[in-house]
C-alpha positions in Angstrom: 226.3 203.7 112.5 225.0 200.2 112.2 221.4 199.7 113.3 220.0 196.9 115.5 216.4 196.0 115.2 214.7 194.3 118.1 211.4 192.5 118.7 208.9 194.4 120.8 209.6 192.4 123.9 213.4 193.0 123.6 212.9 196.7 122.7 211.0 197.1 126.0 214.4 196.5 127.7 215.9 199.6 126.0 215.8 202.7 128.4 212.9 205.0 127.8 215.1 208.0 126.6 216.6 205.7 123.9 213.2 204.4 122.8 212.0 207.9 122.3 214.7 208.4 119.6 214.2 205.1 117.9 212.6 204.7 114.6 209.2 203.0 114.1 211.0 199.7 113.3 212.2 199.5 116.9 215.8 200.0 115.9 218.7 201.6 117.8 221.9 202.9 116.2 225.3 201.6 117.3 228.6 203.5 117.0 230.6 200.3 117.2 232.7 199.1 114.3 233.2 195.5 115.4 231.1 193.0 117.2 233.2 193.1 120.5 232.7 196.9 120.5 229.0 196.4 119.9 228.7 194.0 122.8 230.5 196.6 125.0 228.2 199.4 123.7 225.1 197.3 124.4 226.3 196.6 128.0 226.8 200.3 128.6 223.8 201.8 126.9 221.3 199.0 127.3 222.3 196.9 130.3 219.0 195.0 130.6 219.0 194.1 126.9 222.6 193.0 127.0 222.0 190.8 130.0 219.2 189.1 128.2 220.8 188.6 124.7 224.5 188.3 125.4 226.7 185.8 127.3 229.5 187.0 129.5 232.0 186.6 126.7 229.9 188.8 124.4 228.4 186.2 122.1 224.7 185.9 121.5 222.9 184.0 124.3 221.2 180.7 123.8 217.7 181.2 122.4 218.6 184.1 120.2 220.0 184.4 116.7 221.4 187.2 114.6 220.6 188.2 111.1 223.2 190.4 109.5 222.2 192.4 106.4 219.4 190.0 105.7 221.3 186.7 106.2 220.8 184.5 109.2 224.1 183.8 110.9 225.0 180.4 112.2 224.7 179.8 116.0 227.8 181.3 117.7 228.6 183.4 114.7 228.7 187.2 114.8 229.5 189.9 112.3 233.2 190.8 112.4 233.1 194.4 111.2 230.2 196.9 111.2 229.6 199.8 108.9 227.1 202.6 108.7 224.7 200.8 106.3 224.8 197.5 108.2 221.6 196.1 109.7 221.5 193.6 112.6 218.3 191.9 113.7 218.1 190.0 117.0 215.7 187.1 116.7 214.2 184.8 119.3 215.0 181.3 118.3 211.9 179.1 117.8 211.9 175.4 118.5 209.9 172.8 116.6 209.5 171.9 113.0 
């Protein structure tokens, strides 16, 4: 299972019973093997989180970015295939510079 690590504010959108099983890093395990499957799984298991971070088409919503196995993905990009050892981080995009 791939794991998805969330910020504290996003992790609060995960149902309490799922939070109780999460690791200290505020991560949840996903059974999905592709990003479209992951988006469906998020909608089913974590509807409040999915509503916040996903668009209707399943891409990452404006204001959020994905890091996949330590590499920041370009806006609109998502991992194609997911494996057990993969790590996804959902990051709030910061403006400024």
